[in-house]
PyMOL Python script that loads the backbone (N, CA, C, O; Angstrom):
from pymol import cmd

cmd.read_pdbstr("""\
ATOM      1  N   UNK A   1     -14.291 -14.981  -2.750  1.00  0.00           N
ATOM      2  CA  UNK A   1     -12.829 -15.065  -1.682  1.00  0.00           C
ATOM      3  C   UNK A   1     -13.417 -13.177  -1.316  1.00  0.00           C
ATOM      4  O   UNK A   1     -13.722 -12.795  -0.186  1.00  0.00           O
ATOM      5  N   UNK A   2     -13.437 -12.508  -2.254  1.00  0.00           N
ATOM      6  CA  UNK A   2     -13.712 -11.360  -2.420  1.00  0.00           C
ATOM      7  C   UNK A   2     -14.874 -10.810  -1.248  1.00  0.00           C
ATOM      8  O   UNK A   2     -14.678 -10.149  -0.228  1.00  0.00           O
ATOM      9  N   UNK A   3     -15.890 -11.242  -1.701  1.00  0.00           N
ATOM     10  CA  UNK A   3     -16.843 -11.068  -0.969  1.00  0.00           C
ATOM     11  C   UNK A   3     -16.977 -11.437   0.517  1.00  0.00           C
ATOM     12  O   UNK A   3     -17.682 -10.838   1.329  1.00  0.00           O
ATOM     13  N   UNK A   4     -16.051 -12.715   0.804  1.00  0.00           N
ATOM     14  CA  UNK A   4     -16.054 -12.465   2.345  1.00  0.00           C
ATOM     15  C   UNK A   4     -15.056 -11.335   2.819  1.00  0.00           C
ATOM     16  O   UNK A   4     -15.310 -10.799   3.898  1.00  0.00           O
ATOM     17  N   UNK A   5     -13.891 -10.906   2.079  1.00  0.00           N
ATOM     18  CA  UNK A   5     -12.604  -9.959   2.444  1.00  0.00           C
ATOM     19  C   UNK A   5     -13.666  -9.156   2.626  1.00  0.00           C
ATOM     20  O   UNK A   5     -13.675  -8.696   3.768  1.00  0.00           O
ATOM     21  N   UNK A   6     -14.677  -8.759   1.873  1.00  0.00           N
ATOM     22  CA  UNK A   6     -15.140  -7.301   1.790  1.00  0.00           C
ATOM     23  C   UNK A   6     -16.069  -7.165   3.368  1.00  0.00           C
ATOM     24  O   UNK A   6     -16.272  -6.148   4.032  1.00  0.00           O
ATOM     25  N   UNK A   7     -16.513  -8.606   3.640  1.00  0.00           N
ATOM     26  CA  UNK A   7     -17.505  -8.294   5.112  1.00  0.00           C
ATOM     27  C   UNK A   7     -16.298  -8.657   6.223  1.00  0.00           C
ATOM     28  O   UNK A   7     -16.660  -8.384   7.368  1.00  0.00           O
ATOM     29  N   UNK A   8     -15.346  -9.047   6.161  1.00  0.00           N
ATOM     30  CA  UNK A   8     -14.480  -8.693   6.551  1.00  0.00           C
ATOM     31  C   UNK A   8     -13.942  -7.672   7.431  1.00  0.00           C
ATOM     32  O   UNK A   8     -13.818  -7.539   8.648  1.00  0.00           O
ATOM     33  N   UNK A   9     -13.505  -6.598   5.781  1.00  0.00           N
ATOM     34  CA  UNK A   9     -13.210  -5.789   6.269  1.00  0.00           C
ATOM     35  C   UNK A   9     -14.315  -4.267   6.594  1.00  0.00           C
ATOM     36  O   UNK A   9     -13.923  -3.266   7.194  1.00  0.00           O
ATOM     37  N   UNK A  10     -15.263  -4.398   6.206  1.00  0.00           N
ATOM     38  CA  UNK A  10     -16.263  -3.487   7.205  1.00  0.00           C
ATOM     39  C   UNK A  10     -16.064  -3.890   8.771  1.00  0.00           C
ATOM     40  O   UNK A  10     -16.160  -2.981   9.597  1.00  0.00           O
ATOM     41  N   UNK A  11     -15.737  -5.470   9.298  1.00  0.00           N
ATOM     42  CA  UNK A  11     -15.956  -5.505  10.751  1.00  0.00           C
ATOM     43  C   UNK A  11     -14.664  -4.933  11.213  1.00  0.00           C
ATOM     44  O   UNK A  11     -14.731  -4.992  12.441  1.00  0.00           O
ATOM     45  N   UNK A  12     -13.137  -4.233  10.762  1.00  0.00           N
ATOM     46  CA  UNK A  12     -12.664  -3.662  10.821  1.00  0.00           C
ATOM     47  C   UNK A  12     -12.708  -2.287  11.501  1.00  0.00           C
ATOM     48  O   UNK A  12     -13.660  -1.608  11.115  1.00  0.00           O
ATOM     49  N   UNK A  13     -11.940  -1.720  12.392  1.00  0.00           N
ATOM     50  CA  UNK A  13     -11.797  -0.600  13.153  1.00  0.00           C
ATOM     51  C   UNK A  13     -10.944   0.163  12.521  1.00  0.00           C
ATOM     52  O   UNK A  13     -11.468   1.274  12.438  1.00  0.00           O
ATOM     53  N   UNK A  14      -9.722   0.166  11.940  1.00  0.00           N
ATOM     54  CA  UNK A  14      -8.919   0.728  11.967  1.00  0.00           C
ATOM     55  C   UNK A  14      -8.209   0.453  10.674  1.00  0.00           C
ATOM     56  O   UNK A  14      -8.428  -0.625  10.120  1.00  0.00           O
ATOM     57  N   UNK A  15      -7.207   1.500  10.023  1.00  0.00           N
ATOM     58  CA  UNK A  15      -6.959   1.087   8.683  1.00  0.00           C
ATOM     59  C   UNK A  15      -6.177   0.541   8.881  1.00  0.00           C
ATOM     60  O   UNK A  15      -6.488  -0.436   8.199  1.00  0.00           O
ATOM     61  N   UNK A  16      -4.532   0.084   9.647  1.00  0.00           N
ATOM     62  CA  UNK A  16      -3.716  -0.509   9.771  1.00  0.00           C
ATOM     63  C   UNK A  16      -4.457  -2.228  10.038  1.00  0.00           C
ATOM     64  O   UNK A  16      -4.062  -3.098   9.262  1.00  0.00           O
ATOM     65  N   UNK A  17      -5.248  -2.532  10.865  1.00  0.00           N
ATOM     66  CA  UNK A  17      -5.932  -3.714  10.793  1.00  0.00           C
ATOM     67  C   UNK A  17      -6.624  -4.095   9.032  1.00  0.00           C
ATOM     68  O   UNK A  17      -6.540  -4.979   8.179  1.00  0.00           O
ATOM     69  N   UNK A  18      -7.166  -3.040   9.206  1.00  0.00           N
ATOM     70  CA  UNK A  18      -7.487  -3.396   6.939  1.00  0.00           C
ATOM     71  C   UNK A  18      -6.173  -3.858   6.482  1.00  0.00           C
ATOM     72  O   UNK A  18      -6.048  -4.979   5.990  1.00  0.00           O
ATOM     73  N   UNK A  19      -5.087  -2.969   6.632  1.00  0.00           N
ATOM     74  CA  UNK A  19      -4.050  -3.342   5.387  1.00  0.00           C
ATOM     75  C   UNK A  19      -3.623  -4.732   5.517  1.00  0.00           C
ATOM     76  O   UNK A  19      -3.462  -5.515   4.582  1.00  0.00           O
ATOM     77  N   UNK A  20      -3.426  -5.008   6.972  1.00  0.00           N
ATOM     78  CA  UNK A  20      -2.920  -6.285   7.905  1.00  0.00           C
ATOM     79  C   UNK A  20      -3.502  -7.293   6.846  1.00  0.00           C
ATOM     80  O   UNK A  20      -2.800  -7.783   5.962  1.00  0.00           O
ATOM     81  N   UNK A  21      -5.103  -7.617   7.036  1.00  0.00           N
ATOM     82  CA  UNK A  21      -5.716  -8.327   6.768  1.00  0.00           C
ATOM     83  C   UNK A  21      -5.962  -8.867   4.764  1.00  0.00           C
ATOM     84  O   UNK A  21      -5.965  -9.968   4.213  1.00  0.00           O
ATOM     85  N   UNK A  22      -6.107  -7.651   4.321  1.00  0.00           N
ATOM     86  CA  UNK A  22      -6.161  -7.509   2.715  1.00  0.00           C
ATOM     87  C   UNK A  22      -4.766  -8.016   2.098  1.00  0.00           C
ATOM     88  O   UNK A  22      -4.707  -8.775   1.131  1.00  0.00           O
ATOM     89  N   UNK A  23      -3.568  -7.461   2.832  1.00  0.00           N
ATOM     90  CA  UNK A  23      -2.448  -8.510   2.849  1.00  0.00           C
ATOM     91  C   UNK A  23      -2.291  -9.832   2.569  1.00  0.00           C
ATOM     92  O   UNK A  23      -1.890 -10.445   1.580  1.00  0.00           O
ATOM     93  N   UNK A  24      -2.789 -10.221   3.911  1.00  0.00           N
ATOM     94  CA  UNK A  24      -2.428 -11.780   4.275  1.00  0.00           C
ATOM     95  C   UNK A  24      -3.497 -12.532   3.253  1.00  0.00           C
ATOM     96  O   UNK A  24      -3.134 -13.650   2.886  1.00  0.00           O
ATOM     97  N   UNK A  25      -4.882 -12.016   2.705  1.00  0.00           N
ATOM     98  CA  UNK A  25      -5.985 -12.467   1.929  1.00  0.00           C
ATOM     99  C   UNK A  25      -5.290 -12.576   0.610  1.00  0.00           C
ATOM    100  O   UNK A  25      -5.052 -13.677   0.113  1.00  0.00           O
ATOM    101  N   UNK A  26      -4.981 -11.520   0.072  1.00  0.00           N
ATOM    102  CA  UNK A  26      -4.283 -11.283  -1.487  1.00  0.00           C
ATOM    103  C   UNK A  26      -3.444 -12.220  -1.813  1.00  0.00           C
ATOM    104  O   UNK A  26      -3.421 -12.944  -2.808  1.00  0.00           O
ATOM    105  N   UNK A  27      -2.416 -12.130  -0.463  1.00  0.00           N
ATOM    106  CA  UNK A  27      -1.502 -13.254  -0.139  1.00  0.00           C
ATOM    107  C   UNK A  27      -1.837 -14.532  -0.627  1.00  0.00           C
ATOM    108  O   UNK A  27      -1.743 -14.990  -1.766  1.00  0.00           O
ATOM    109  N   UNK A  28      -2.255 -15.048   0.452  1.00  0.00           N
ATOM    110  CA  UNK A  28      -2.563 -16.399   0.306  1.00  0.00           C
ATOM    111  C   UNK A  28      -3.457 -17.138  -0.969  1.00  0.00           C
ATOM    112  O   UNK A  28      -3.751 -18.307  -1.218  1.00  0.00           O
ATOM    113  N   UNK A  29      -3.784 -15.556  -1.773  1.00  0.00           N
ATOM    114  CA  UNK A  29      -5.109 -16.481  -2.818  1.00  0.00           C
ATOM    115  C   UNK A  29      -4.161 -16.115  -4.152  1.00  0.00           C
ATOM    116  O   UNK A  29      -3.935 -17.006  -4.972  1.00  0.00           O
ATOM    117  N   UNK A  30      -3.587 -14.695  -4.346  1.00  0.00           N
ATOM    118  CA  UNK A  30      -2.921 -14.619  -5.004  1.00  0.00           C
ATOM    119  C   UNK A  30      -1.503 -14.977  -5.585  1.00  0.00           C
ATOM    120  O   UNK A  30      -1.238 -15.399  -6.711  1.00  0.00           O
ATOM    121  N   UNK A  31      -0.487 -14.649  -4.324  1.00  0.00           N
ATOM    122  CA  UNK A  31       0.845 -14.920  -4.649  1.00  0.00           C
ATOM    123  C   UNK A  31       1.392 -14.143  -5.035  1.00  0.00           C
ATOM    124  O   UNK A  31       2.413 -14.549  -5.590  1.00  0.00           O
ATOM    125  N   UNK A  32       1.229 -12.766  -5.062  1.00  0.00           N
ATOM    126  CA  UNK A  32       2.538 -11.604  -5.434  1.00  0.00           C
ATOM    127  C   UNK A  32       3.249 -11.828  -4.886  1.00  0.00           C
ATOM    128  O   UNK A  32       3.064 -11.996  -3.680  1.00  0.00           O
ATOM    129  N   UNK A  33       4.812 -11.993  -5.613  1.00  0.00           N
ATOM    130  CA  UNK A  33       5.968 -11.536  -5.450  1.00  0.00           C
ATOM    131  C   UNK A  33       6.285 -10.806  -3.873  1.00  0.00           C
ATOM    132  O   UNK A  33       7.118 -11.166  -3.041  1.00  0.00           O
ATOM    133  N   UNK A  34       5.449  -9.828  -3.813  1.00  0.00           N
ATOM    134  CA  UNK A  34       5.224  -8.898  -2.752  1.00  0.00           C
ATOM    135  C   UNK A  34       3.891  -7.617  -2.766  1.00  0.00           C
ATOM    136  O   UNK A  34       3.614  -7.160  -3.875  1.00  0.00           O
ATOM    137  N   UNK A  35       3.253  -7.179  -1.761  1.00  0.00           N
ATOM    138  CA  UNK A  35       2.417  -6.574  -1.390  1.00  0.00           C
ATOM    139  C   UNK A  35       2.505  -5.577  -0.356  1.00  0.00           C
ATOM    140  O   UNK A  35       2.549  -5.941   0.819  1.00  0.00           O
ATOM    141  N   UNK A  36       2.544  -4.004  -0.755  1.00  0.00           N
ATOM    142  CA  UNK A  36       2.239  -2.946  -0.285  1.00  0.00           C
ATOM    143  C   UNK A  36       1.237  -1.929   0.067  1.00  0.00           C
ATOM    144  O   UNK A  36       0.872  -0.954  -0.589  1.00  0.00           O
ATOM    145  N   UNK A  37       0.969  -2.222   0.893  1.00  0.00           N
ATOM    146  CA  UNK A  37      -0.403  -1.246   1.176  1.00  0.00           C
ATOM    147  C   UNK A  37       0.217  -0.452   1.922  1.00  0.00           C
ATOM    148  O   UNK A  37       1.077  -0.860   2.701  1.00  0.00           O
ATOM    149  N   UNK A  38      -0.288   1.504   1.755  1.00  0.00           N
ATOM    150  CA  UNK A  38       0.455   2.461   2.381  1.00  0.00           C
ATOM    151  C   UNK A  38      -0.744   3.245   2.133  1.00  0.00           C
ATOM    152  O   UNK A  38      -1.527   3.324   1.186  1.00  0.00           O
ATOM    153  N   UNK A  39      -0.628   3.927   3.535  1.00  0.00           N
ATOM    154  CA  UNK A  39      -2.187   4.937   3.145  1.00  0.00           C
ATOM    155  C   UNK A  39      -1.618   6.362   4.448  1.00  0.00           C
ATOM    156  O   UNK A  39      -0.621   6.238   5.160  1.00  0.00           O
ATOM    157  N   UNK A  40      -2.271   7.231   4.455  1.00  0.00           N
ATOM    158  CA  UNK A  40      -2.111   8.297   5.419  1.00  0.00           C
ATOM    159  C   UNK A  40      -1.974   7.777   6.798  1.00  0.00           C
ATOM    160  O   UNK A  40      -2.832   6.932   7.052  1.00  0.00           O
ATOM    161  N   UNK A  41      -0.990   8.079   7.952  1.00  0.00           N
ATOM    162  CA  UNK A  41      -1.205   8.129   8.843  1.00  0.00           C
ATOM    163  C   UNK A  41      -2.650   9.003   9.689  1.00  0.00           C
ATOM    164  O   UNK A  41      -3.484   8.488  10.435  1.00  0.00           O
ATOM    165  N   UNK A  42      -2.554  10.355   9.275  1.00  0.00           N
ATOM    166  CA  UNK A  42      -3.630  11.203   9.289  1.00  0.00           C
ATOM    167  C   UNK A  42      -3.984  12.162   7.804  1.00  0.00           C
ATOM    168  O   UNK A  42      -3.059  12.295   7.004  1.00  0.00           O
ATOM    169  N   UNK A  43      -5.201  12.740   7.524  1.00  0.00           N
ATOM    170  CA  UNK A  43      -5.474  13.137   6.560  1.00  0.00           C
ATOM    171  C   UNK A  43      -4.492  14.333   6.026  1.00  0.00           C
ATOM    172  O   UNK A  43      -3.767  14.744   6.933  1.00  0.00           O
ATOM    173  N   UNK A  44      -4.344  14.828   5.079  1.00  0.00           N
ATOM    174  CA  UNK A  44      -3.118  15.171   4.810  1.00  0.00           C
ATOM    175  C   UNK A  44      -2.211  15.477   5.527  1.00  0.00           C
ATOM    176  O   UNK A  44      -1.976  16.493   6.181  1.00  0.00           O
ATOM    177  N   UNK A  45      -1.755  14.659   5.401  1.00  0.00           N
ATOM    178  CA  UNK A  45      -0.461  14.503   6.809  1.00  0.00           C
ATOM    179  C   UNK A  45       0.685  13.791   6.078  1.00  0.00           C
ATOM    180  O   UNK A  45       0.320  12.815   5.422  1.00  0.00           O
ATOM    181  N   UNK A  46       1.845  14.044   6.059  1.00  0.00           N
ATOM    182  CA  UNK A  46       2.839  14.043   5.448  1.00  0.00           C
ATOM    183  C   UNK A  46       3.841  12.558   5.524  1.00  0.00           C
ATOM    184  O   UNK A  46       4.823  12.044   4.988  1.00  0.00           O
ATOM    185  N   UNK A  47       3.044  12.365   6.353  1.00  0.00           N
ATOM    186  CA  UNK A  47       3.704  10.773   6.976  1.00  0.00           C
ATOM    187  C   UNK A  47       2.485   9.143   6.504  1.00  0.00           C
ATOM    188  O   UNK A  47       1.257   9.165   6.420  1.00  0.00           O
ATOM    189  N   UNK A  48       3.013   8.465   6.383  1.00  0.00           N
ATOM    190  CA  UNK A  48       2.258   7.239   6.148  1.00  0.00           C
ATOM    191  C   UNK A  48       2.731   6.249   6.736  1.00  0.00           C
ATOM    192  O   UNK A  48       3.931   6.145   6.988  1.00  0.00           O
ATOM    193  N   UNK A  49       1.922   5.449   7.015  1.00  0.00           N
ATOM    194  CA  UNK A  49       1.790   3.949   7.476  1.00  0.00           C
ATOM    195  C   UNK A  49       1.555   2.782   6.887  1.00  0.00           C
ATOM    196  O   UNK A  49       0.495   2.802   6.262  1.00  0.00           O
ATOM    197  N   UNK A  50       2.124   1.777   6.841  1.00  0.00           N
ATOM    198  CA  UNK A  50       1.106   0.573   5.793  1.00  0.00           C
ATOM    199  C   UNK A  50       1.846  -0.618   6.546  1.00  0.00           C
ATOM    200  O   UNK A  50       2.518  -0.613   7.578  1.00  0.00           O
ATOM    201  N   UNK A  51       1.457  -1.731   5.593  1.00  0.00           N
ATOM    202  CA  UNK A  51       1.706  -2.805   5.546  1.00  0.00           C
ATOM    203  C   UNK A  51       2.083  -3.391   4.530  1.00  0.00           C
ATOM    204  O   UNK A  51       1.572  -3.092   3.451  1.00  0.00           O
ATOM    205  N   UNK A  52       3.164  -4.465   4.622  1.00  0.00           N
ATOM    206  CA  UNK A  52       4.019  -4.836   4.058  1.00  0.00           C
ATOM    207  C   UNK A  52       3.894  -6.599   3.619  1.00  0.00           C
ATOM    208  O   UNK A  52       3.340  -7.418   4.352  1.00  0.00           O
ATOM    209  N   UNK A  53       4.229  -6.778   2.918  1.00  0.00           N
ATOM    210  CA  UNK A  53       4.113  -8.777   2.799  1.00  0.00           C
ATOM    211  C   UNK A  53       5.545  -9.317   3.175  1.00  0.00           C
ATOM    212  O   UNK A  53       5.853 -10.389   3.695  1.00  0.00           O
ATOM    213  N   UNK A  54       6.290  -8.317   2.783  1.00  0.00           N
ATOM    214  CA  UNK A  54       7.683  -9.032   2.315  1.00  0.00           C
ATOM    215  C   UNK A  54       8.410  -7.839   3.508  1.00  0.00           C
ATOM    216  O   UNK A  54       9.625  -7.778   3.321  1.00  0.00           O
ATOM    217  N   UNK A  55       8.059  -7.158   4.351  1.00  0.00           N
ATOM    218  CA  UNK A  55       8.368  -6.198   5.267  1.00  0.00           C
ATOM    219  C   UNK A  55       9.464  -5.203   4.728  1.00  0.00           C
ATOM    220  O   UNK A  55      10.018  -4.457   5.536  1.00  0.00           O
ATOM    221  N   UNK A  56       9.847  -5.160   3.193  1.00  0.00           N
ATOM    222  CA  UNK A  56      11.328  -4.854   2.799  1.00  0.00           C
ATOM    223  C   UNK A  56      10.295  -3.139   2.734  1.00  0.00           C
ATOM    224  O   UNK A  56      11.198  -2.413   2.319  1.00  0.00           O
ATOM    225  N   UNK A  57       9.520  -2.549   2.833  1.00  0.00           N
ATOM    226  CA  UNK A  57       9.268  -1.437   2.945  1.00  0.00           C
ATOM    227  C   UNK A  57       8.075  -0.739   3.582  1.00  0.00           C
ATOM    228  O   UNK A  57       6.860  -0.891   3.453  1.00  0.00           O
ATOM    229  N   UNK A  58       9.149   0.423   4.622  1.00  0.00           N
ATOM    230  CA  UNK A  58       7.985   1.408   5.426  1.00  0.00           C
ATOM    231  C   UNK A  58       7.167   2.564   4.758  1.00  0.00           C
ATOM    232  O   UNK A  58       7.393   3.096   3.671  1.00  0.00           O
ATOM    233  N   UNK A  59       6.403   2.769   5.440  1.00  0.00           N
ATOM    234  CA  UNK A  59       5.536   4.387   5.164  1.00  0.00           C
ATOM    235  C   UNK A  59       6.288   5.286   5.657  1.00  0.00           C
ATOM    236  O   UNK A  59       6.013   6.418   5.260  1.00  0.00           O
ATOM    237  N   UNK A  60       7.665   5.158   6.825  1.00  0.00           N
ATOM    238  CA  UNK A  60       8.387   6.337   6.520  1.00  0.00           C
ATOM    239  C   UNK A  60      10.098   6.280   5.061  1.00  0.00           C
ATOM    240  O   UNK A  60      10.888   7.094   4.584  1.00  0.00           O
ATOM    241  N   UNK A  61       9.887   5.175   4.979  1.00  0.00           N
ATOM    242  CA  UNK A  61      10.998   5.265   3.350  1.00  0.00           C
ATOM    243  C   UNK A  61       9.759   5.710   2.562  1.00  0.00           C
ATOM    244  O   UNK A  61      10.033   6.893   2.363  1.00  0.00           O
ATOM    245  N   UNK A  62       8.511   5.484   1.965  1.00  0.00           N
ATOM    246  CA  UNK A  62       7.900   6.272   1.409  1.00  0.00           C
ATOM    247  C   UNK A  62       7.231   7.693   1.612  1.00  0.00           C
ATOM    248  O   UNK A  62       6.521   8.151   0.717  1.00  0.00           O
ATOM    249  N   UNK A  63       7.453   8.390   2.781  1.00  0.00           N
ATOM    250  CA  UNK A  63       7.363   9.509   2.855  1.00  0.00           C
ATOM    251  C   UNK A  63       8.341  10.422   2.310  1.00  0.00           C
ATOM    252  O   UNK A  63       8.166  11.568   1.897  1.00  0.00           O
ATOM    253  N   UNK A  64       9.849   9.442   2.400  1.00  0.00           N
ATOM    254  CA  UNK A  64      10.984  10.416   2.236  1.00  0.00           C
ATOM    255  C   UNK A  64      11.165  10.543   0.429  1.00  0.00           C
ATOM    256  O   UNK A  64      12.124  11.092  -0.114  1.00  0.00           O
ATOM    257  N   UNK A  65      10.192  10.003  -0.179  1.00  0.00           N
ATOM    258  CA  UNK A  65      10.554   9.388  -1.576  1.00  0.00           C
ATOM    259  C   UNK A  65       9.729   9.829  -1.911  1.00  0.00           C
ATOM    260  O   UNK A  65       8.616   9.333  -1.737  1.00  0.00           O
ATOM    261  N   UNK A  66       9.999  11.320  -2.738  1.00  0.00           N
ATOM    262  CA  UNK A  66       8.281  12.356  -3.262  1.00  0.00           C
ATOM    263  C   UNK A  66       8.317  11.913  -4.872  1.00  0.00           C
ATOM    264  O   UNK A  66       7.181  12.038  -5.331  1.00  0.00           O
ATOM    265  N   UNK A  67       8.961  11.587  -5.553  1.00  0.00           N
ATOM    266  CA  UNK A  67       8.726  11.464  -6.852  1.00  0.00           C
ATOM    267  C   UNK A  67       8.019  10.370  -7.144  1.00  0.00           C
ATOM    268  O   UNK A  67       7.639  10.241  -8.308  1.00  0.00           O
ATOM    269  N   UNK A  68       7.583   9.023  -5.837  1.00  0.00           N
ATOM    270  CA  UNK A  68       7.219   7.876  -5.748  1.00  0.00           C
ATOM    271  C   UNK A  68       5.596   8.646  -5.570  1.00  0.00           C
ATOM    272  O   UNK A  68       4.687   8.690  -6.399  1.00  0.00           O
ATOM    273  N   UNK A  69       5.644   9.158  -4.289  1.00  0.00           N
ATOM    274  CA  UNK A  69       4.566  10.186  -3.894  1.00  0.00           C
ATOM    275  C   UNK A  69       3.500  10.764  -5.340  1.00  0.00           C
ATOM    276  O   UNK A  69       2.370  10.544  -5.776  1.00  0.00           O
ATOM    277  N   UNK A  70       4.552  11.508  -5.640  1.00  0.00           N
ATOM    278  CA  UNK A  70       4.285  12.127  -6.912  1.00  0.00           C
ATOM    279  C   UNK A  70       3.315  11.052  -7.640  1.00  0.00           C
ATOM    280  O   UNK A  70       2.293  11.633  -8.004  1.00  0.00           O
ATOM    281  N   UNK A  71       3.304  10.110  -7.866  1.00  0.00           N
ATOM    282  CA  UNK A  71       3.539   8.979  -8.885  1.00  0.00           C
ATOM    283  C   UNK A  71       1.593   8.290  -7.978  1.00  0.00           C
ATOM    284  O   UNK A  71       0.450   8.130  -8.404  1.00  0.00           O
ATOM    285  N   UNK A  72       2.063   8.172  -7.090  1.00  0.00           N
ATOM    286  CA  UNK A  72       1.037   7.374  -6.677  1.00  0.00           C
ATOM    287  C   UNK A  72      -0.460   7.845  -6.235  1.00  0.00           C
ATOM    288  O   UNK A  72      -1.482   7.188  -6.037  1.00  0.00           O
ATOM    289  N   UNK A  73      -0.132   9.536  -6.141  1.00  0.00           N
ATOM    290  CA  UNK A  73      -1.342  10.274  -6.177  1.00  0.00           C
ATOM    291  C   UNK A  73      -1.637  10.842  -7.261  1.00  0.00           C
ATOM    292  O   UNK A  73      -2.208  11.932  -7.230  1.00  0.00           O
ATOM    293  N   UNK A  74      -1.444  10.475  -7.977  1.00  0.00           N
ATOM    294  CA  UNK A  74      -1.304  11.336  -9.319  1.00  0.00           C
ATOM    295  C   UNK A  74      -3.101  10.674  -9.976  1.00  0.00           C
ATOM    296  O   UNK A  74      -3.511  11.114 -11.050  1.00  0.00           O
ATOM    297  N   UNK A  75      -3.922   9.686  -9.207  1.00  0.00           N
ATOM    298  CA  UNK A  75      -5.239   9.421  -9.412  1.00  0.00           C
ATOM    299  C   UNK A  75      -5.720   8.866  -8.519  1.00  0.00           C
ATOM    300  O   UNK A  75      -5.242   8.790  -7.387  1.00  0.00           O
ATOM    301  N   UNK A  76      -6.758   8.389  -8.908  1.00  0.00           N
ATOM    302  CA  UNK A  76      -7.282   7.572  -7.468  1.00  0.00           C
ATOM    303  C   UNK A  76      -7.097   5.933  -7.653  1.00  0.00           C
ATOM    304  O   UNK A  76      -7.670   5.151  -6.894  1.00  0.00           O
ATOM    305  N   UNK A  77      -6.308   5.527  -8.650  1.00  0.00           N
ATOM    306  CA  UNK A  77      -6.677   3.710  -8.824  1.00  0.00           C
ATOM    307  C   UNK A  77      -5.618   3.297  -8.012  1.00  0.00           C
ATOM    308  O   UNK A  77      -4.768   3.953  -7.409  1.00  0.00           O
ATOM    309  N   UNK A  78      -5.823   2.047  -8.106  1.00  0.00           N
ATOM    310  CA  UNK A  78      -4.309   1.461  -7.424  1.00  0.00           C
ATOM    311  C   UNK A  78      -2.877   1.473  -8.699  1.00  0.00           C
ATOM    312  O   UNK A  78      -3.044   1.368  -9.914  1.00  0.00           O
ATOM    313  N   UNK A  79      -1.580   1.623  -8.018  1.00  0.00           N
ATOM    314  CA  UNK A  79      -0.715   1.547  -9.328  1.00  0.00           C
ATOM    315  C   UNK A  79      -0.032   0.457  -8.412  1.00  0.00           C
ATOM    316  O   UNK A  79       0.077  -0.034  -7.288  1.00  0.00           O
ATOM    317  N   UNK A  80       0.407   0.445  -9.950  1.00  0.00           N
ATOM    318  CA  UNK A  80       1.264  -0.911 -10.004  1.00  0.00           C
ATOM    319  C   UNK A  80       3.081  -0.249 -10.597  1.00  0.00           C
ATOM    320  O   UNK A  80       3.736  -0.208 -11.639  1.00  0.00           O
ATOM    321  N   UNK A  81       3.184   0.052  -9.533  1.00  0.00           N
ATOM    322  CA  UNK A  81       5.104   0.704  -9.347  1.00  0.00           C
ATOM    323  C   UNK A  81       5.864   0.849 -10.576  1.00  0.00           C
ATOM    324  O   UNK A  81       6.223   1.816 -11.248  1.00  0.00           O
ATOM    325  N   UNK A  82       6.074  -1.140 -10.711  1.00  0.00           N
ATOM    326  CA  UNK A  82       6.996  -1.284 -11.886  1.00  0.00           C
ATOM    327  C   UNK A  82       6.405  -0.554 -13.047  1.00  0.00           C
ATOM    328  O   UNK A  82       7.171   0.121 -13.735  1.00  0.00           O
ATOM    329  N   UNK A  83       4.802  -0.619 -13.431  1.00  0.00           N
ATOM    330  CA  UNK A  83       4.917   0.125 -14.731  1.00  0.00           C
ATOM    331  C   UNK A  83       4.953   1.471 -14.531  1.00  0.00           C
ATOM    332  O   UNK A  83       4.076   2.066 -15.157  1.00  0.00           O
ATOM    333  N   UNK A  84       5.628   2.111 -13.910  1.00  0.00           N
ATOM    334  CA  UNK A  84       6.066   3.582 -13.255  1.00  0.00           C
ATOM    335  C   UNK A  84       7.234   3.895 -12.854  1.00  0.00           C
ATOM    336  O   UNK A  84       7.455   4.967 -12.291  1.00  0.00           O
ATOM    337  N   UNK A  85       8.423   2.728 -13.159  1.00  0.00           N
ATOM    338  CA  UNK A  85       9.024   3.067 -12.473  1.00  0.00           C
ATOM    339  C   UNK A  85      10.332   3.659 -13.401  1.00  0.00           C
ATOM    340  O   UNK A  85      11.422   3.744 -12.835  1.00  0.00           O
ATOM    341  N   UNK A  86      10.190   4.150 -15.127  1.00  0.00           N
ATOM    342  CA  UNK A  86      10.669   4.697 -16.013  1.00  0.00           C
ATOM    343  C   UNK A  86      10.950   6.458 -15.154  1.00  0.00           C
ATOM    344  O   UNK A  86      11.956   7.096 -14.845  1.00  0.00           O
ATOM    345  N   UNK A  87       9.746   6.648 -15.059  1.00  0.00           N
ATOM    346  CA  UNK A  87       9.860   8.048 -14.317  1.00  0.00           C
ATOM    347  C   UNK A  87      10.365   8.363 -12.807  1.00  0.00           C
ATOM    348  O   UNK A  87      10.505   9.516 -12.399  1.00  0.00           O
ATOM    349  N   UNK A  88      10.627   7.192 -12.011  1.00  0.00           N
ATOM    350  CA  UNK A  88      11.335   7.504 -10.783  1.00  0.00           C
ATOM    351  C   UNK A  88      12.770   7.889 -10.830  1.00  0.00           C
ATOM    352  O   UNK A  88      13.653   7.216 -11.362  1.00  0.00           O
ATOM    353  N   UNK A  89      12.892   8.778 -10.360  1.00  0.00           N
ATOM    354  CA  UNK A  89      14.953   8.980  -9.953  1.00  0.00           C
ATOM    355  C   UNK A  89      15.224   7.243  -9.486  1.00  0.00           C
ATOM    356  O   UNK A  89      14.459   6.348  -9.128  1.00  0.00           O
ATOM    357  N   UNK A  90      16.368   7.307  -9.653  1.00  0.00           N
ATOM    358  CA  UNK A  90      17.189   5.334  -9.538  1.00  0.00           C
ATOM    359  C   UNK A  90      16.958   5.447  -7.987  1.00  0.00           C
ATOM    360  O   UNK A  90      16.408   4.532  -7.374  1.00  0.00           O
ATOM    361  N   UNK A  91      17.337   6.448  -7.449  1.00  0.00           N
ATOM    362  CA  UNK A  91      17.499   6.217  -5.841  1.00  0.00           C
ATOM    363  C   UNK A  91      15.927   6.002  -5.188  1.00  0.00           C
ATOM    364  O   UNK A  91      15.895   5.962  -3.958  1.00  0.00           O
ATOM    365  N   UNK A  92      14.777   5.876  -5.824  1.00  0.00           N
ATOM    366  CA  UNK A  92      13.507   5.827  -5.311  1.00  0.00           C
ATOM    367  C   UNK A  92      13.328   4.848  -6.105  1.00  0.00           C
ATOM    368  O   UNK A  92      12.240   4.273  -6.141  1.00  0.00           O
TER     369      UNK A  92
END
""", "prot")
cmd.dss("prot")
cmd.show_as("cartoon", "prot")
cmd.util.cbc("prot")
cmd.orient("prot")
């Protein structure tokens, strides 16, 4: 599945298309409760776009949550946000 997904990703022209494709494929195979993929609308922009399997979170909401952004940007790896929830303000 991953080898096929990598090939499909290479054929996409936009990050939006990649986010939608990856969310759909991962959801179909792994069935996570939810999956959210975010990316900067433009390099060094404060605005985020993204795709959510549940439709529950938008890039605009992410842009308004500075503590969550710091957590997500604190490294190069994928972040499991529930593991970092203790460090976030309750409203985020």
